[in-house]
N, C-alpha and C positions, 0 to 999 in steps of 0.2 A: 470286296465281297467275293469269296471263292465260288467258282462255277463248277457244277458237277460234270464228270467226265462224259456223261451221255448227251450233253447239250451240243448241238452242231451249230457252227457259224462259218460263214464264207470269207469274212475279212476281219482284220484287226486294225482299229484306229487308235493311235497313241495321242493322248491329251496331256497337257501340262497346265497346272493352275498356279498362277503367280500373283503376288501383291504383298503389301505391307503386312507386318505381324498384326493379328487381331481383327482382320477384315472379314473373317469367316470362311476362309478357303476350305478348311477341313470340314466345317459344318455343311457347306454346299456339297462336297463330295459325298458325305454320309447321307445327306438328304436324298441325293440322286441314286446312290447305290443301295441304300438300306431303308429308305423312307423313314428315317429317324432323325430327330434333332437332339443333340447332346449339348445342353446349356453350359456344362462345365468342361467342354472339350479342351484338353491341354494344348499349348502351342506346339506346333510340329517341330521336331528336331531332325534336321536333315530332310528326309522325304517320307511320305506315306503313299500307299498304293491301294487302289480299288478298281474293281471291274464291274461291268454290267453288259449283258447282251441285249441289244435292241433290234428292232425290225424296220428296215427301210425298203420300200417297194418289194415286199415279200422276201427280202434277203436278210438273214440274221447277221448282225455285225457286233463284234465284241469291242467295247471301249475299254482301253487300258488307261487309267487316270492316275497321273502322278501329281500329288499334292506337295508343294515345296514349302520350306520354311521361309518366312518373310524377314527374319533378322539378318542384318548386314553381315554378321560373322559367318553365316552359312552361304553367302552368295557364291563363293568359289565352288562349293560343293553342288549347289542346286543348278548352277549354270550348265553343268555337264548333262543335266537331264533334258535340256532343250533339244538336244540332238535327236533327230528323227520324229519330233512331235509334229503332227499334222493338224492338231487343234490346240490353240493357246487361249486360256481364259484369264484375262487381266482383271483382277478384282479390287475394288475400293469400297470403303465404308461411307455411305451417304451421310452419316452423322459426324464424320471426321474429315474435314476438307484437306488436311495434310496428306491423307492417303490418296485423294484424288489428284493432288499436285504431283505425286510421285508416279502416277500412271505413265507419264512420258518416259521415265527411266526404265520401267518394266517393258514398255513397248519397244524402246531402243534395244534392250537385251533380246527380246523376242525376235525382232527383225534381223538382228545380227547373227543369232545363233540357230535360227530355224530356216526351213526352205522358203523360197519365194512363193510357194503354193500353200503355205500354212494358213489355215483359216483362223483369224484372230477375232475374238469377241470381247468387248469391254462390259463388265458387269458391275453395277452399283448394288451392293448387297445391303441388307437390313432395311428394306423398304417398309417393313412393318413399324419402324420407329419414326413415323412421319412427324411427330411433334419435336423430334430431336434433329430433324433434317438440317444439314449444313451445306449440302450440294444439291442444287435443283436438278430436276429431270432434264431441263433444257440445257444446262451446262454440260451434263454428261453426253447428251445426244449431239450437241455441237462439237465437242471434242472428238467423239467417235466419227462423225461425218467428216471432219477435217482430216482425219487420218485414215479414212476408208475402212473403218471397223464396223462390225456388227455391234449392236448395243441393246442391252436389256437391264432393267432394274429387277432385283430378285429379293426374296426373303428366305434364307435358309431355315428360319424358324417356322414360318407358316407353310413353306413349300411353294409359295407363289412364284411362278415363272422359272423355277429351278429346272423342271423338265424341259421347258422351251430352250433354256440356255444350252444345255448339253445336246438336245436333239436337233435344234436348228443348226448347230455347228456340224453335227454328224451329217445332216442332209446336204450341207454345202460341200463337205469333204467327199461324200458319195457322188455328188454331181461332178466334182473335179475328176474323180476316178472314171466315171462314165464318159467324160469328154476326152479322156486320155492324157490329161496333164500330170497324172501321178502314175508311176510305174509300180504295179503290185509286186514285182519281183526284186525291187531295189530295197534292201534292208534299211537304208538310211532315209527312206521316203516317208516313214511314219504310218504307212498303210501297207498291210501285208496280207497275202492270201493265207488261209488257215494253215497250210502245210509249211509255211516259212518258219514259224515258231509257235509254240503254245505255252501258256502259263496255266497250269492246272492247280487244283487245291493241294495236291500232293507235292507240288513244287514250291509252295509258299511257306518259307521258314524264315526265321531271323538269324542273323549272325552276330555274335558278340564275343568279346574277349572274356576269358575267365575272370570273375570278380567284378565285372562291369555291370551296373544296374541298367535295366532297360530304359529308364527315363533319362539316362545320361549317355546313351549311345547314339552315334551318328554313323551311318553306313557310307563308306567311300567306295566308289567303283571305278573301274578303268576298262576301256574296250581292248586294251593291249593284253596279250597272253602272258602276263607276268604272275609268278607264284605269290600267294599271300604272304606279307611280311610278318604277320602275327598268327599265332595259333587261333583257330576259330572253332566254335562249337555251335550246334543248332539249339534253338530255344523254342519249345513247343507252345509257349504262351503268347507269342506275338507273331504276326505274319507280315511279310513283305515279299518282294519278288526276286527271283534269281534269274531275271532276264539277262543281266549283265554279270560279268566276272567281278565279284567284290574282292578288293585287295586289302582290306583292313578295316579297323574301327578306331574311333577316337574316343577315349574316356575323358569327357569334358570336366 
């Protein structure tokens, strides 16, 4: 969700959402950023991006939310987006126990690829489908407690607990900032003062190779200052962030 240039905020928190394909990661992000549920939301290819400004203790904070693809073939791409994330949402589907079993793999990636101060919350999505439940609340809570994680069950469809999932994570990050365990001036820390960088509506464009359809594009980025290997052009019909230097696209 693009934010108008006139909105002020004091800090930026970077989030990453991970989990198996089809658990509802994109739907959670859209419910939080747009208050909308899209029942036919397509599977994410590469990454999607959303933002929302919230208020904590009278301070406006901008959440930058990176929604990653759950397919194995995109793992190499999405792993690069863990860097600098100060909030990680690990999502499973309460109606599919296999997605719950895979949470340990996502947690392993999160702990290896993020800071020791990253706030991690485990989310059991689709709590509205109680009759199809395959993972009990107690199983989820036990796994979260064993790994020192925050835990909630949510419904991206009804909106139940979606606000709490994102806001409780932000409050914990904010607490870490206030306690001095996070350096606002360190770009890799996942929390930045407003002047460190900004993503505005005018900066949100997509990059694609000529002839490549949007549905079959995946954005590749690198923190290294290397020139793009492919000719790129902007596309006004899709939005993602230019926070990083993109170095190419893959036509799948």
